[in-house]
All heavy atoms as a GROMACS GRO file, in nm:
protein
  566
    1MET      N    1  -2.226   0.341  -0.599
    1MET     CA    2  -2.310   0.365  -0.483
    1MET      C    3  -2.424   0.257  -0.498
    1MET      O    4  -2.469   0.242  -0.603
    1MET     CB    5  -2.369   0.501  -0.485
    1MET     CG    6  -2.248   0.621  -0.470
    1MET     SD    7  -2.170   0.626  -0.306
    1MET     CE    8  -2.300   0.686  -0.207
    2ALA      N    9  -2.459   0.219  -0.381
    2ALA     CA   10  -2.585   0.124  -0.376
    2ALA      C   11  -2.654   0.155  -0.239
    2ALA      O   12  -2.591   0.161  -0.133
    2ALA     CB   13  -2.536  -0.024  -0.364
    3ASP      N   14  -2.776   0.193  -0.257
    3ASP     CA   15  -2.854   0.245  -0.140
    3ASP      C   16  -2.788   0.347  -0.068
    3ASP      O   17  -2.789   0.346   0.059
    3ASP     CB   18  -2.890   0.118  -0.054
    3ASP     CG   19  -2.973   0.020  -0.118
    3ASP    OD1   20  -3.061   0.058  -0.202
    3ASP    OD2   21  -2.965  -0.102  -0.086
    4GLY      N   22  -2.730   0.445  -0.128
    4GLY     CA   23  -2.655   0.552  -0.059
    4GLY      C   24  -2.525   0.519   0.000
    4GLY      O   25  -2.466   0.591   0.078
    5LYS      N   26  -2.463   0.403  -0.028
    5LYS     CA   27  -2.345   0.358   0.040
    5LYS      C   28  -2.241   0.328  -0.083
    5LYS      O   29  -2.276   0.280  -0.180
    5LYS     CB   30  -2.367   0.235   0.123
    5LYS     CG   31  -2.458   0.258   0.238
    5LYS     CD   32  -2.477   0.140   0.328
    5LYS     CE   33  -2.585   0.178   0.432
    5LYS     NZ   34  -2.616   0.051   0.509
    6ILE      N   35  -2.112   0.358  -0.048
    6ILE     CA   36  -2.010   0.320  -0.136
    6ILE      C   37  -2.013   0.166  -0.156
    6ILE      O   38  -2.006   0.084  -0.054
    6ILE     CB   39  -1.868   0.357  -0.073
    6ILE    CG1   40  -1.857   0.519  -0.066
    6ILE    CG2   41  -1.758   0.313  -0.176
    6ILE    CD1   42  -1.744   0.556   0.010
    7ASN      N   43  -2.006   0.122  -0.280
    7ASN     CA   44  -2.013  -0.020  -0.316
    7ASN      C   45  -1.921  -0.046  -0.440
    7ASN      O   46  -1.956  -0.015  -0.550
    7ASN     CB   47  -2.155  -0.065  -0.346
    7ASN     CG   48  -2.167  -0.212  -0.338
    7ASN    OD1   49  -2.122  -0.280  -0.239
    7ASN    ND2   50  -2.230  -0.273  -0.432
    8GLY      N   51  -1.797  -0.084  -0.408
    8GLY     CA   52  -1.709  -0.110  -0.522
    8GLY      C   53  -1.577  -0.041  -0.495
    8GLY      O   54  -1.543  -0.017  -0.378
    9VAL      N   55  -1.490  -0.018  -0.597
    9VAL     CA   56  -1.352   0.039  -0.575
    9VAL      C   57  -1.357   0.182  -0.579
    9VAL      O   58  -1.426   0.255  -0.664
    9VAL     CB   59  -1.268  -0.010  -0.692
    9VAL    CG1   60  -1.127   0.040  -0.679
    9VAL    CG2   61  -1.262  -0.164  -0.695
   10VAL      N   62  -1.288   0.252  -0.478
   10VAL     CA   63  -1.276   0.395  -0.468
   10VAL      C   64  -1.127   0.423  -0.503
   10VAL      O   65  -1.030   0.364  -0.451
   10VAL     CB   66  -1.307   0.445  -0.332
   10VAL    CG1   67  -1.272   0.598  -0.324
   10VAL    CG2   68  -1.456   0.426  -0.298
   11LYS      N   69  -1.094   0.506  -0.609
   11LYS     CA   70  -0.962   0.541  -0.660
   11LYS      C   71  -0.940   0.688  -0.637
   11LYS      O   72  -1.031   0.764  -0.673
   11LYS     CB   73  -0.950   0.495  -0.797
   11LYS     CG   74  -0.954   0.346  -0.830
   11LYS     CD   75  -0.946   0.313  -0.971
   11LYS     CE   76  -0.949   0.167  -0.987
   11LYS     NZ   77  -0.918   0.124  -1.129
   12ASN      N   78  -0.819   0.715  -0.585
   12ASN     CA   79  -0.774   0.858  -0.592
   12ASN      C   80  -0.649   0.860  -0.675
   12ASN      O   81  -0.593   0.759  -0.697
   12ASN     CB   82  -0.750   0.898  -0.441
   12ASN     CG   83  -0.869   0.900  -0.364
   12ASN    OD1   84  -0.962   0.983  -0.394
   12ASN    ND2   85  -0.875   0.830  -0.261
   13TYR      N   86  -0.617   0.990  -0.722
   13TYR     CA   87  -0.514   1.007  -0.810
   13TYR      C   88  -0.416   1.126  -0.768
   13TYR      O   89  -0.465   1.224  -0.703
   13TYR     CB   90  -0.565   1.027  -0.947
   13TYR     CG   91  -0.633   0.918  -1.010
   13TYR    CD1   92  -0.769   0.918  -0.983
   13TYR    CD2   93  -0.576   0.823  -1.080
   13TYR    CE1   94  -0.850   0.796  -1.032
   13TYR    CE2   95  -0.660   0.711  -1.131
   13TYR     CZ   96  -0.793   0.700  -1.110
   13TYR     OH   97  -0.868   0.604  -1.152
   14PHE      N   98  -0.291   1.102  -0.796
   14PHE     CA   99  -0.196   1.220  -0.771
   14PHE      C  100  -0.214   1.321  -0.871
   14PHE      O  101  -0.299   1.301  -0.979
   14PHE     CB  102  -0.049   1.164  -0.789
   14PHE     CG  103  -0.003   1.074  -0.677
   14PHE    CD1  104   0.016   0.931  -0.702
   14PHE    CD2  105   0.028   1.131  -0.555
   14PHE    CE1  106   0.049   0.850  -0.603
   14PHE    CE2  107   0.062   1.038  -0.454
   14PHE     CZ  108   0.072   0.907  -0.475
   15ARG      N  109  -0.166   1.437  -0.855
   15ARG     CA  110  -0.181   1.546  -0.955
   15ARG      C  111  -0.138   1.511  -1.094
   15ARG      O  112  -0.196   1.571  -1.187
   15ARG     CB  113  -0.111   1.674  -0.902
   15ARG     CG  114  -0.172   1.742  -0.783
   15ARG     CD  115  -0.089   1.864  -0.748
   15ARG     NE  116  -0.148   1.906  -0.620
   15ARG     CZ  117  -0.188   2.045  -0.614
   15ARG    NH1  118  -0.174   2.125  -0.708
   15ARG    NH2  119  -0.245   2.081  -0.496
   16ASP      N  120  -0.043   1.422  -1.103
   16ASP     CA  121   0.005   1.392  -1.240
   16ASP      C  122  -0.087   1.286  -1.312
   16ASP      O  123  -0.053   1.243  -1.415
   16ASP     CB  124   0.161   1.345  -1.239
   16ASP     CG  125   0.172   1.205  -1.157
   16ASP    OD1  126   0.069   1.149  -1.114
   16ASP    OD2  127   0.284   1.164  -1.153
   17GLY      N  128  -0.194   1.249  -1.228
   17GLY     CA  129  -0.277   1.156  -1.301
   17GLY      C  130  -0.255   1.008  -1.265
   17GLY      O  131  -0.339   0.928  -1.305
   18SER      N  132  -0.142   0.985  -1.197
   18SER     CA  133  -0.111   0.843  -1.158
   18SER      C  134  -0.200   0.804  -1.030
   18SER      O  135  -0.240   0.879  -0.954
   18SER     CB  136   0.034   0.823  -1.131
   18SER     OG  137   0.075   0.902  -1.022
   19LEU      N  138  -0.217   0.677  -1.019
   19LEU     CA  139  -0.306   0.618  -0.922
   19LEU      C  140  -0.247   0.635  -0.787
   19LEU      O  141  -0.116   0.616  -0.767
   19LEU     CB  142  -0.340   0.477  -0.933
   19LEU     CG  143  -0.435   0.405  -0.860
   19LEU    CD1  144  -0.573   0.471  -0.878
   19LEU    CD2  145  -0.446   0.261  -0.900
   20GLU      N  146  -0.311   0.687  -0.677
   20GLU     CA  147  -0.263   0.710  -0.547
   20GLU      C  148  -0.321   0.590  -0.467
   20GLU      O  149  -0.275   0.479  -0.494
   20GLU     CB  150  -0.311   0.840  -0.489
   20GLU     CG  151  -0.243   0.868  -0.355
   20GLU     CD  152  -0.277   1.004  -0.298
   20GLU    OE1  153  -0.378   1.061  -0.342
   20GLU    OE2  154  -0.218   1.044  -0.203
   21PRO      N  155  -0.411   0.600  -0.386
   21PRO     CA  156  -0.460   0.484  -0.310
   21PRO      C  157  -0.589   0.434  -0.380
   21PRO      O  158  -0.658   0.505  -0.449
   21PRO     CB  159  -0.496   0.519  -0.172
   21PRO     CG  160  -0.540   0.668  -0.179
   21PRO     CD  161  -0.457   0.718  -0.304
   22GLU      N  162  -0.616   0.304  -0.368
   22GLU     CA  163  -0.750   0.244  -0.413
   22GLU      C  164  -0.790   0.149  -0.305
   22GLU      O  165  -0.710   0.076  -0.251
   22GLU     CB  166  -0.739   0.187  -0.548
   22GLU     CG  167  -0.651   0.063  -0.556
   22GLU     CD  168  -0.640   0.007  -0.695
   22GLU    OE1  169  -0.741   0.020  -0.763
   22GLU    OE2  170  -0.535  -0.042  -0.737
   23LYS      N  171  -0.923   0.151  -0.275
   23LYS     CA  172  -0.977   0.061  -0.171
   23LYS      C  173  -1.114   0.014  -0.214
   23LYS      O  174  -1.186   0.084  -0.271
   23LYS     CB  175  -0.988   0.155  -0.038
   23LYS     CG  176  -1.021   0.081   0.079
   23LYS     CD  177  -1.046   0.172   0.200
   23LYS     CE  178  -0.933   0.168   0.298
   23LYS     NZ  179  -0.955   0.249   0.415
   24ASN      N  180  -1.140  -0.111  -0.180
   24ASN     CA  181  -1.262  -0.166  -0.214
   24ASN      C  182  -1.360  -0.158  -0.090
   24ASN      O  183  -1.325  -0.180   0.027
   24ASN     CB  184  -1.244  -0.324  -0.242
   24ASN     CG  185  -1.182  -0.332  -0.370
   24ASN    OD1  186  -1.246  -0.336  -0.478
   24ASN    ND2  187  -1.050  -0.355  -0.372
   25TYR      N  188  -1.489  -0.140  -0.126
   25TYR     CA  189  -1.603  -0.137  -0.025
   25TYR      C  190  -1.712  -0.222  -0.067
   25TYR      O  191  -1.737  -0.247  -0.181
   25TYR     CB  192  -1.648   0.015  -0.005
   25TYR     CG  193  -1.555   0.102   0.050
   25TYR    CD1  194  -1.457   0.168  -0.021
   25TYR    CD2  195  -1.566   0.129   0.185
   25TYR    CE1  196  -1.374   0.259   0.034
   25TYR    CE2  197  -1.473   0.217   0.248
   25TYR     CZ  198  -1.378   0.279   0.163
   25TYR     OH  199  -1.290   0.371   0.220
   26ARG      N  200  -1.788  -0.271   0.040
   26ARG     CA  201  -1.914  -0.347   0.012
   26ARG      C  202  -2.013  -0.282   0.103
   26ARG      O  203  -2.000  -0.296   0.233
   26ARG     CB  204  -1.895  -0.494   0.036
   26ARG     CG  205  -2.024  -0.572  -0.004
   26ARG     CD  206  -1.997  -0.724   0.006
   26ARG     NE  207  -1.976  -0.759   0.144
   26ARG     CZ  208  -1.944  -0.883   0.175
   26ARG    NH1  209  -1.926  -0.974   0.077
   26ARG    NH2  210  -1.918  -0.913   0.308
   27MET      N  211  -2.110  -0.206   0.037
   27MET     CA  212  -2.223  -0.135   0.119
   27MET      C  213  -2.169  -0.066   0.228
   27MET      O  214  -2.211  -0.065   0.348
   27MET     CB  215  -2.314  -0.256   0.176
   27MET     CG  216  -2.384  -0.343   0.066
   27MET     SD  217  -2.468  -0.237  -0.065
   27MET     CE  218  -2.594  -0.160   0.028
   28GLY      N  219  -2.073   0.016   0.183
   28GLY     CA  220  -2.010   0.122   0.283
   28GLY      C  221  -1.912   0.070   0.378
   28GLY      O  222  -1.860   0.152   0.457
   29ILE      N  223  -1.868  -0.048   0.380
   29ILE     CA  224  -1.774  -0.114   0.472
   29ILE      C  225  -1.655  -0.154   0.382
   29ILE      O  226  -1.669  -0.228   0.278
   29ILE     CB  227  -1.839  -0.227   0.543
   29ILE    CG1  228  -1.952  -0.170   0.627
   29ILE    CG2  229  -1.735  -0.292   0.634
   29ILE    CD1  230  -2.041  -0.291   0.692
   30GLU      N  231  -1.544  -0.142   0.438
   30GLU     CA  232  -1.414  -0.188   0.375
   30GLU      C  233  -1.425  -0.330   0.358
   30GLU      O  234  -1.448  -0.404   0.452
   30GLU     CB  235  -1.300  -0.148   0.464
   30GLU     CG  236  -1.273  -0.001   0.476
   30GLU     CD  237  -1.194   0.033   0.592
   30GLU    OE1  238  -1.211  -0.024   0.705
   30GLU    OE2  239  -1.108   0.123   0.581
   31HIS      N  240  -1.408  -0.382   0.237
   31HIS     CA  241  -1.416  -0.529   0.206
   31HIS      C  242  -1.336  -0.548   0.077
   31HIS      O  243  -1.375  -0.496  -0.028
   31HIS     CB  244  -1.559  -0.572   0.185
   31HIS     CG  245  -1.577  -0.712   0.177
   31HIS    ND1  246  -1.584  -0.797   0.288
   31HIS    CD2  247  -1.587  -0.803   0.071
   31HIS    CE1  248  -1.590  -0.920   0.246
   31HIS    NE2  249  -1.596  -0.931   0.122
   32GLY      N  250  -1.232  -0.614   0.086
   32GLY     CA  251  -1.145  -0.648  -0.030
   32GLY      C  252  -1.008  -0.583  -0.005
   32GLY      O  253  -0.961  -0.558   0.112
   33SER      N  254  -0.931  -0.549  -0.110
   33SER     CA  255  -0.798  -0.504  -0.101
   33SER      C  256  -0.791  -0.350  -0.084
   33SER      O  257  -0.891  -0.279  -0.131
   33SER     CB  258  -0.716  -0.540  -0.215
   33SER     OG  259  -0.762  -0.487  -0.339
   34GLU      N  260  -0.688  -0.300  -0.028
   34GLU     CA  261  -0.651  -0.152  -0.022
   34GLU      C  262  -0.502  -0.145  -0.075
   34GLU      O  263  -0.417  -0.224  -0.014
   34GLU     CB  264  -0.655  -0.098   0.115
   34GLU     CG  265  -0.607   0.050   0.120
   34GLU     CD  266  -0.607   0.110   0.258
   34GLU    OE1  267  -0.639   0.038   0.353
   34GLU    OE2  268  -0.568   0.214   0.271
   35GLN      N  269  -0.472  -0.058  -0.169
   35GLN     CA  270  -0.347  -0.045  -0.219
   35GLN      C  271  -0.308   0.096  -0.218
   35GLN      O  272  -0.392   0.185  -0.252
   35GLN     CB  273  -0.328  -0.099  -0.361
   35GLN     CG  274  -0.332  -0.250  -0.367
   35GLN     CD  275  -0.446  -0.299  -0.446
   35GLN    OE1  276  -0.521  -0.222  -0.506
   35GLN    NE2  277  -0.468  -0.436  -0.444
   36ARG      N  278  -0.174   0.129  -0.188
   36ARG     CA  279  -0.132   0.259  -0.206
   36ARG      C  280  -0.007   0.263  -0.285
   36ARG      O  281   0.073   0.160  -0.279
   36ARG     CB  282  -0.098   0.326  -0.058
   36ARG     CG  283  -0.223   0.342   0.024
   36ARG     CD  284  -0.193   0.407   0.144
   36ARG     NE  285  -0.286   0.365   0.251
   36ARG     CZ  286  -0.260   0.348   0.382
   36ARG    NH1  287  -0.138   0.385   0.424
   36ARG    NH2  288  -0.348   0.319   0.455
   37TYR      N  289   0.033   0.366  -0.352
   37TYR     CA  290   0.139   0.378  -0.443
   37TYR      C  291   0.240   0.491  -0.411
   37TYR      O  292   0.185   0.594  -0.365
   37TYR     CB  293   0.086   0.389  -0.596
   37TYR     CG  294  -0.004   0.272  -0.631
   37TYR    CD1  295  -0.155   0.277  -0.608
   37TYR    CD2  296   0.039   0.147  -0.682
   37TYR    CE1  297  -0.226   0.178  -0.637
   37TYR    CE2  298  -0.040   0.047  -0.708
   37TYR     CZ  299  -0.186   0.069  -0.688
   37TYR     OH  300  -0.260  -0.046  -0.714
   38ASP      N  301   0.366   0.466  -0.445
   38ASP     CA  302   0.465   0.580  -0.429
   38ASP      C  303   0.443   0.692  -0.527
   38ASP      O  304   0.408   0.666  -0.641
   38ASP     CB  305   0.600   0.520  -0.454
   38ASP     CG  306   0.707   0.618  -0.416
   38ASP    OD1  307   0.732   0.692  -0.518
   38ASP    OD2  308   0.758   0.615  -0.312
   39SER      N  309   0.447   0.810  -0.474
   39SER     CA  310   0.412   0.930  -0.553
   39SER      C  311   0.524   0.954  -0.660
   39SER      O  312   0.497   1.027  -0.754
   39SER     CB  313   0.398   1.046  -0.467
   39SER     OG  314   0.514   1.078  -0.394
   40VAL      N  315   0.644   0.900  -0.638
   40VAL     CA  316   0.750   0.921  -0.742
   40VAL      C  317   0.775   0.820  -0.829
   40VAL      O  318   0.763   0.834  -0.958
   40VAL     CB  319   0.887   0.954  -0.659
   40VAL    CG1  320   1.005   0.969  -0.762
   40VAL    CG2  321   0.872   1.076  -0.566
   41THR      N  322   0.773   0.693  -0.779
   41THR     CA  323   0.795   0.583  -0.862
   41THR      C  324   0.666   0.511  -0.914
   41THR      O  325   0.673   0.433  -1.012
   41THR     CB  326   0.875   0.467  -0.796
   41THR    OG1  327   0.804   0.420  -0.688
   41THR    CG2  328   1.006   0.537  -0.739
   42HIS      N  329   0.564   0.545  -0.844
   42HIS     CA  330   0.427   0.487  -0.870
   42HIS      C  331   0.429   0.328  -0.860
   42HIS      O  332   0.335   0.264  -0.896
   42HIS     CB  333   0.379   0.524  -1.030
   42HIS     CG  334   0.390   0.670  -1.054
   42HIS    ND1  335   0.320   0.760  -0.976
   42HIS    CD2  336   0.474   0.728  -1.137
   42HIS    CE1  337   0.344   0.879  -1.022
   42HIS    NE2  338   0.443   0.876  -1.118
   43GLU      N  339   0.520   0.276  -0.787
   43GLU     CA  340   0.522   0.135  -0.751
   43GLU      C  341   0.440   0.115  -0.633
   43GLU      O  342   0.415   0.201  -0.536
   43GLU     CB  343   0.668   0.093  -0.718
   43GLU     CG  344   0.766   0.108  -0.838
   43GLU     CD  345   0.736   0.002  -0.938
   43GLU    OE1  346   0.698  -0.112  -0.903
   43GLU    OE2  347   0.743   0.034  -1.060
   44PRO      N  348   0.379   0.002  -0.618
   44PRO     CA  349   0.300  -0.029  -0.490
   44PRO      C  350   0.392  -0.024  -0.381
   44PRO      O  351   0.498  -0.075  -0.374
   44PRO     CB  352   0.254  -0.174  -0.522
   44PRO     CG  353   0.274  -0.205  -0.660
   44PRO     CD  354   0.380  -0.116  -0.715
   45MET      N  355   0.338   0.034  -0.266
   45MET     CA  356   0.422   0.049  -0.140
   45MET      C  357   0.344  -0.003  -0.021
   45MET      O  358   0.402  -0.021   0.080
   45MET     CB  359   0.469   0.196  -0.122
   45MET     CG  360   0.352   0.290  -0.113
   45MET     SD  361   0.413   0.460  -0.090
   45MET     CE  362   0.396   0.474   0.094
   46PHE      N  363   0.208  -0.037  -0.043
   46PHE     CA  364   0.131  -0.079   0.080
   46PHE      C  365   0.007  -0.156   0.012
   46PHE      O  366  -0.045  -0.118  -0.078
   46PHE     CB  367   0.076   0.038   0.159
   46PHE     CG  368  -0.007  -0.004   0.274
   46PHE    CD1  369   0.042  -0.042   0.383
   46PHE    CD2  370  -0.145  -0.003   0.256
   46PHE    CE1  371  -0.046  -0.086   0.496
   46PHE    CE2  372  -0.225  -0.035   0.358
   46PHE     CZ  373  -0.180  -0.068   0.479
   47GLU      N  374  -0.005  -0.269   0.077
   47GLU     CA  375  -0.128  -0.349   0.051
   47GLU      C  376  -0.180  -0.414   0.172
   47GLU      O  377  -0.106  -0.473   0.248
   47GLU     CB  378  -0.105  -0.441  -0.063
   47GLU     CG  379  -0.225  -0.520  -0.105
   47GLU     CD  380  -0.202  -0.612  -0.226
   47GLU    OE1  381  -0.103  -0.598  -0.286
   47GLU    OE2  382  -0.295  -0.693  -0.248
   48THR      N  383  -0.313  -0.416   0.199
   48THR     CA  384  -0.379  -0.491   0.303
   48THR      C  385  -0.507  -0.536   0.250
   48THR      O  386  -0.563  -0.490   0.137
   48THR     CB  387  -0.382  -0.409   0.418
   48THR    OG1  388  -0.426  -0.493   0.538
   48THR    CG2  389  -0.492  -0.295   0.413
   49HIS      N  390  -0.580  -0.622   0.323
   49HIS     CA  391  -0.703  -0.680   0.286
   49HIS      C  392  -0.804  -0.664   0.401
   49HIS      O  393  -0.761  -0.671   0.518
   49HIS     CB  394  -0.687  -0.825   0.251
   49HIS     CG  395  -0.607  -0.846   0.130
   49HIS    ND1  396  -0.642  -0.831  -0.002
   49HIS    CD2  397  -0.469  -0.863   0.106
   49HIS    CE1  398  -0.539  -0.846  -0.087
   49HIS    NE2  399  -0.439  -0.858  -0.013
   50TYR      N  400  -0.933  -0.645   0.373
   50TYR     CA  401  -1.041  -0.635   0.465
   50TYR      C  402  -1.146  -0.731   0.436
   50TYR      O  403  -1.178  -0.761   0.323
   50TYR     CB  404  -1.101  -0.491   0.459
   50TYR     CG  405  -1.009  -0.370   0.496
   50TYR    CD1  406  -0.934  -0.314   0.413
   50TYR    CD2  407  -1.005  -0.336   0.628
   50TYR    CE1  408  -0.853  -0.211   0.452
   50TYR    CE2  409  -0.926  -0.244   0.675
   50TYR     CZ  410  -0.835  -0.165   0.588
   50TYR     OH  411  -0.764  -0.073   0.623
   51VAL      N  412  -1.203  -0.777   0.537
   51VAL     CA  413  -1.327  -0.867   0.543
   51VAL      C  414  -1.428  -0.796   0.632
   51VAL      O  415  -1.398  -0.802   0.757
   51VAL     CB  416  -1.307  -1.009   0.567
   51VAL    CG1  417  -1.428  -1.090   0.580
   51VAL    CG2  418  -1.204  -1.072   0.467
   52ASP      N  419  -1.534  -0.751   0.581
   52ASP     CA  420  -1.640  -0.679   0.665
   52ASP      C  421  -1.585  -0.578   0.758
   52ASP      O  422  -1.616  -0.572   0.876
   52ASP     CB  423  -1.724  -0.788   0.736
   52ASP     CG  424  -1.797  -0.870   0.648
   52ASP    OD1  425  -1.846  -0.833   0.545
   52ASP    OD2  426  -1.809  -0.998   0.675
   53GLY      N  427  -1.493  -0.488   0.700
   53GLY     CA  428  -1.433  -0.382   0.787
   53GLY      C  429  -1.319  -0.415   0.867
   53GLY      O  430  -1.266  -0.323   0.932
   54LYS      N  431  -1.275  -0.535   0.876
   54LYS     CA  432  -1.170  -0.572   0.965
   54LYS      C  433  -1.054  -0.624   0.881
   54LYS      O  434  -1.077  -0.707   0.787
   54LYS     CB  435  -1.206  -0.682   1.068
   54LYS     CG  436  -1.312  -0.631   1.157
   54LYS     CD  437  -1.354  -0.734   1.254
   54LYS     CE  438  -1.475  -0.685   1.340
   54LYS     NZ  439  -1.534  -0.792   1.418
   55LYS      N  440  -0.931  -0.576   0.912
   55LYS     CA  441  -0.818  -0.622   0.844
   55LYS      C  442  -0.801  -0.776   0.862
   55LYS      O  443  -0.814  -0.839   0.980
   55LYS     CB  444  -0.681  -0.556   0.895
   55LYS     CG  445  -0.680  -0.424   0.848
   55LYS     CD  446  -0.536  -0.344   0.876
   55LYS     CE  447  -0.528  -0.218   0.826
   55LYS     NZ  448  -0.398  -0.149   0.856
   56GLU      N  449  -0.763  -0.841   0.753
   56GLU     CA  450  -0.750  -0.993   0.752
   56GLU      C  451  -0.647  -1.032   0.662
   56GLU      O  452  -0.627  -0.981   0.554
   56GLU     CB  453  -0.879  -1.065   0.729
   56GLU     CG  454  -0.876  -1.212   0.742
   56GLU     CD  455  -1.014  -1.270   0.731
   56GLU    OE1  456  -1.091  -1.250   0.819
   56GLU    OE2  457  -1.031  -1.342   0.630
   57GLY      N  458  -0.554  -1.121   0.707
   57GLY     CA  459  -0.470  -1.182   0.608
   57GLY      C  460  -0.329  -1.106   0.620
   57GLY      O  461  -0.302  -1.027   0.712
   58LYS      N  462  -0.253  -1.130   0.515
   58LYS     CA  463  -0.115  -1.065   0.506
   58LYS      C  464  -0.120  -0.909   0.467
   58LYS      O  465  -0.215  -0.871   0.402
   58LYS     CB  466  -0.022  -1.142   0.419
   58LYS     CG  467   0.007  -1.280   0.471
   58LYS     CD  468   0.101  -1.356   0.379
   58LYS     CE  469   0.132  -1.484   0.430
   58LYS     NZ  470   0.231  -1.556   0.352
   59GLU      N  471  -0.030  -0.837   0.511
   59GLU     CA  472  -0.014  -0.700   0.474
   59GLU      C  473   0.129  -0.672   0.438
   59GLU      O  474   0.217  -0.734   0.493
   59GLU     CB  475  -0.052  -0.612   0.596
   59GLU     CG  476  -0.058  -0.468   0.579
   59GLU     CD  477  -0.107  -0.399   0.696
   59GLU    OE1  478  -0.227  -0.367   0.714
   59GLU    OE2  479  -0.021  -0.357   0.779
   60PHE      N  480   0.156  -0.595   0.340
   60PHE     CA  481   0.282  -0.554   0.309
   60PHE      C  482   0.308  -0.408   0.289
   60PHE      O  483   0.210  -0.336   0.261
   60PHE     CB  484   0.342  -0.633   0.186
   60PHE     CG  485   0.331  -0.558   0.057
   60PHE    CD1  486   0.412  -0.461   0.014
   60PHE    CD2  487   0.205  -0.589  -0.019
   60PHE    CE1  488   0.400  -0.402  -0.106
   60PHE    CE2  489   0.199  -0.526  -0.143
   60PHE     CZ  490   0.285  -0.429  -0.190
   61GLU      N  491   0.432  -0.363   0.326
   61GLU     CA  492   0.450  -0.217   0.310
   61GLU      C  493   0.599  -0.201   0.286
   61GLU      O  494   0.686  -0.267   0.347
   61GLU     CB  495   0.423  -0.145   0.443
   61GLU     CG  496   0.445   0.010   0.430
   61GLU     CD  497   0.395   0.088   0.555
   61GLU    OE1  498   0.360   0.015   0.659
   61GLU    OE2  499   0.387   0.208   0.552
   62THR      N  500   0.637  -0.130   0.185
   62THR     CA  501   0.779  -0.094   0.162
   62THR      C  502   0.806   0.036   0.230
   62THR      O  503   0.724   0.132   0.246
   62THR     CB  504   0.813  -0.084   0.014
   62THR    OG1  505   0.719   0.023  -0.051
   62THR    CG2  506   0.801  -0.207  -0.071
   63VAL      N  507   0.940   0.051   0.281
   63VAL     CA  508   0.976   0.163   0.359
   63VAL      C  509   1.076   0.240   0.280
   63VAL      O  510   1.176   0.182   0.221
   63VAL     CB  511   1.037   0.114   0.491
   63VAL    CG1  512   1.079   0.237   0.578
   63VAL    CG2  513   0.930   0.031   0.566
   64ASP      N  514   1.070   0.374   0.279
   64ASP     CA  515   1.159   0.461   0.207
   64ASP      C  516   1.296   0.457   0.291
   64ASP      O  517   1.290   0.483   0.412
   64ASP     CB  518   1.112   0.603   0.199
   64ASP     CG  519   1.191   0.692   0.131
   64ASP    OD1  520   1.297   0.662   0.086
   64ASP    OD2  521   1.144   0.810   0.114
   65ASN      N  522   1.411   0.432   0.221
   65ASN     CA  523   1.528   0.427   0.293
   65ASN      C  524   1.594   0.572   0.298
   65ASN      O  525   1.708   0.584   0.336
   65ASN     CB  526   1.631   0.335   0.231
   65ASN     CG  527   1.655   0.369   0.076
   65ASN    OD1  528   1.614   0.466   0.026
   65ASN    ND2  529   1.723   0.270   0.013
   66GLY      N  530   1.520   0.675   0.243
   66GLY     CA  531   1.585   0.802   0.253
   66GLY      C  532   1.650   0.834   0.125
   66GLY      O  533   1.682   0.957   0.101
   67ASN      N  534   1.672   0.758   0.030
   67ASN     CA  535   1.748   0.789  -0.094
   67ASN      C  536   1.641   0.855  -0.195
   67ASN      O  537   1.523   0.817  -0.208
   67ASN     CB  538   1.807   0.666  -0.159
   67ASN     CG  539   1.920   0.605  -0.083
   67ASN    OD1  540   1.980   0.676  -0.010
   67ASN    ND2  541   1.931   0.476  -0.107
   68VAL      N  542   1.696   0.960  -0.264
   68VAL     CA  543   1.604   1.025  -0.351
   68VAL      C  544   1.638   0.973  -0.496
   68VAL      O  545   1.757   0.965  -0.535
   68VAL     CB  546   1.645   1.174  -0.344
   68VAL    CG1  547   1.558   1.249  -0.457
   68VAL    CG2  548   1.606   1.239  -0.210
   69PRO      N  549   1.538   0.924  -0.569
   69PRO     CA  550   1.563   0.881  -0.699
   69PRO      C  551   1.631   0.988  -0.795
   69PRO      O  552   1.584   1.099  -0.774
   69PRO     CB  553   1.429   0.840  -0.757
   69PRO     CG  554   1.328   0.863  -0.647
   69PRO     CD  555   1.399   0.928  -0.533
   70ARG      N  556   1.717   0.961  -0.879
   70ARG     CA  557   1.791   1.054  -0.970
   70ARG      C  558   1.759   1.012  -1.112
   70ARG      O  559   1.743   0.908  -1.149
   70ARG     CB  560   1.932   1.049  -0.937
   70ARG     CG  561   1.968   1.090  -0.798
   70ARG     CD  562   2.113   1.117  -0.781
   70ARG     NE  563   2.147   1.114  -0.642
   70ARG     CZ  564   2.134   1.221  -0.562
   70ARG    NH1  565   2.089   1.332  -0.613
   70ARG    NH2  566   2.168   1.217  -0.437
   0.00000   0.00000   0.00000
């Protein structure tokens, strides 16, 4: 926090302790990367980038094909 605003990386976690989403902020505004991870495989499944609160650049997302890992 800086001056009462989020400043840096915000991380959330699944119940098993693995990383869920993480997002970067600068003075309360999205700035930098945002990543989300699959709850089963923990592999990256989404990534985008922000500059001063607006999406900018390339974005990727993997799509679940409906198969359940065994």
